[in-house]
C-alpha positions as CSV (number, residue, x, y, z in Angstrom):
1,M,-84.5,-199.1,84.8
2,A,-82.5,-196.0,86.3
3,P,-84.5,-192.4,86.7
4,S,-82.2,-190.6,84.3
5,Q,-83.6,-193.1,81.6
6,V,-87.1,-191.4,82.1
7,K,-88.1,-188.2,80.5
8,L,-91.5,-187.0,81.6
9,E,-93.0,-184.3,79.2
10,L,-95.5,-182.0,80.9
11,T,-97.7,-179.2,79.0
12,E,-97.4,-175.8,80.9
13,T,-101.4,-176.3,81.5
14,V,-100.0,-179.2,84.0
15,M,-98.0,-177.2,86.0
16,L,-100.5,-174.5,86.4
17,N,-103.3,-177.0,88.1
18,S,-102.0,-177.0,91.5
19,A,-99.2,-177.0,94.1
20,V,-99.3,-180.3,94.7
21,H,-98.5,-180.8,91.0
22,L,-95.3,-179.1,91.2
23,E,-94.2,-180.7,94.1
24,M,-94.7,-184.1,92.5
25,I,-92.5,-182.9,89.5
26,K,-89.7,-181.2,91.5
27,K,-89.6,-184.6,93.5
28,L,-89.5,-186.5,89.8
29,K,-86.9,-184.2,89.0
30,D,-84.7,-184.6,92.3
31,L,-84.6,-188.2,91.5
32,G,-83.0,-187.6,88.0
33,V,-86.3,-188.2,85.5
34,M,-85.6,-185.9,83.3
35,I,-88.3,-183.2,82.5
36,A,-89.6,-181.7,79.2
37,I,-92.1,-178.6,78.8
38,D,-94.2,-179.2,75.6
39,D,-96.1,-176.7,73.8
40,F,-93.7,-174.2,75.2
41,G,-94.8,-170.7,74.7
42,T,-98.3,-171.7,74.5
43,G,-99.8,-172.0,78.3
44,Y,-99.9,-169.5,81.0
45,A,-96.9,-170.2,82.6
46,S,-94.6,-168.1,84.5
47,F,-90.9,-168.0,83.8
48,T,-90.2,-169.0,87.6
49,Y,-91.2,-172.7,86.7
50,L,-88.1,-172.6,84.6
51,L,-86.5,-171.4,87.7
52,D,-88.7,-173.6,90.5
53,I,-88.5,-177.0,87.8
54,R,-85.2,-176.5,85.7
55,P,-86.6,-178.2,83.7
56,D,-83.8,-180.7,81.2
57,V,-85.8,-179.6,77.4
58,I,-88.3,-177.1,76.4
59,K,-89.9,-178.0,73.3
60,I,-91.2,-175.1,71.4
61,D,-94.7,-175.2,69.9
62,Q,-95.1,-175.5,66.4
63,S,-98.0,-172.4,66.3
64,F,-94.7,-170.3,66.8
65,I,-92.2,-172.9,64.1
66,R,-95.0,-172.4,61.7
67,K,-94.6,-168.8,61.2
68,L,-90.6,-169.0,60.7
69,A,-88.7,-168.2,57.6
70,Q,-92.0,-167.2,55.3
71,V,-90.3,-165.5,52.6
72,D,-93.5,-164.6,51.0
73,K,-94.7,-163.2,54.1
74,P,-92.1,-162.8,56.8
75,D,-93.3,-162.9,60.9
76,R,-90.2,-161.0,62.3
77,D,-92.1,-160.3,66.1
78,N,-92.7,-164.3,65.9
79,E,-88.9,-164.8,65.0
80,R,-87.8,-162.3,67.6
81,I,-89.3,-164.7,70.2
82,V,-88.4,-168.1,69.0
83,A,-84.6,-166.4,69.2
84,S,-85.0,-165.1,72.4
85,M,-86.7,-168.3,73.9
86,L,-83.7,-170.3,72.3
87,T,-81.4,-167.9,74.0
88,L,-83.1,-167.8,77.3
89,A,-83.4,-172.0,77.1
90,R,-79.2,-172.1,76.0
91,Q,-78.4,-169.6,79.3
92,L,-79.9,-171.4,81.6
93,G,-78.7,-175.1,80.3
94,I,-81.8,-176.3,78.5
95,S,-82.1,-177.8,75.8
96,T,-84.9,-177.1,72.8
97,V,-86.7,-178.8,71.0
98,A,-88.4,-177.0,67.8
99,E,-91.8,-179.0,67.2
100,G,-93.6,-178.9,63.5
101,V,-90.5,-178.3,61.5
102,E,-92.0,-178.4,58.1
103,T,-89.4,-176.7,55.8
104,V,-86.3,-176.5,54.6
105,P,-85.9,-172.9,55.5
106,Q,-87.8,-173.2,58.7
107,L,-84.5,-175.8,59.6
108,Q,-81.8,-173.8,58.3
109,W,-83.5,-170.8,60.6
110,L,-83.7,-173.1,63.3
111,Q,-80.1,-174.1,62.9
112,Q,-78.8,-170.3,62.5
113,H,-80.2,-169.7,66.2
114,G,-79.2,-172.3,67.7
115,C,-82.2,-175.1,68.2
116,D,-80.6,-178.1,69.7
117,Y,-83.4,-180.8,67.9
118,I,-86.3,-180.7,65.7
119,Q,-89.0,-182.9,65.0
120,G,-92.0,-182.5,62.3
121,Y,-93.0,-183.6,58.9
122,L,-89.7,-182.7,57.7
123,L,-88.2,-185.4,59.0
124,G,-90.9,-188.1,58.7
125,K,-94.7,-188.1,59.0
126,P,-96.4,-190.9,61.6
127,M,-96.4,-194.3,60.2
128,P,-96.8,-197.8,61.6
129,F,-94.5,-199.5,63.9
130,V,-93.7,-202.2,61.5
131,E,-92.7,-199.3,58.5
132,F,-90.8,-197.8,61.6
133,E,-88.5,-200.7,62.2
134,K,-87.8,-201.5,57.9
135,V,-86.5,-197.4,58.3
136,V,-84.4,-198.0,61.2
137,K,-82.9,-201.4,60.2
138,Y,-82.5,-199.6,56.3
139,S,-80.9,-196.3,58.1
140,T,-78.5,-198.6,60.6
141,S,-77.4,-200.7,57.5
142,V,-76.5,-197.6,55.9
143,S,-74.6,-195.7,58.5
144,G,-73.1,-198.5,60.6
145,S,-74.9,-196.9,63.4
146,M,-77.5,-194.8,64.8
147,E,-75.4,-192.1,66.3
148,S,-74.8,-190.2,63.1
149,Q,-78.2,-189.7,63.7
150,E,-79.0,-188.7,67.0
151,N,-78.9,-185.0,67.0
152,I,-80.4,-183.7,63.1
153,L,-78.2,-180.1,63.8
């Protein structure tokens, strides 16, 4: 398997544990392994990690996504933070994934603000592999290929 076919997801806290971890991550990145920072925004990582590691993806933690597009109790500060994360990632050439998307208004907000990908219950809940296979086979037979479904946003 080529290193470019591997995506390593790391939480911010893993990067903080030691300089040894940071060097190892840099070496993997230099080999072509894709790096994703999971639960972005919840740890204590410095923005310098974005420059040092140059991750391919940041996954914005669901604790931020959960508060998006709430009609009854909008959290404008949270929305500003998520919008800033998306803008920063875009300017640095880093793809974004919003974790924990559960509602259509959240999806619409993320679309309007340039999020690249989503994951969460809006797309589907966890399921046994056998059930997942059935969904994929059905989707493939209906659409002819999975390519059109690769990027929901």
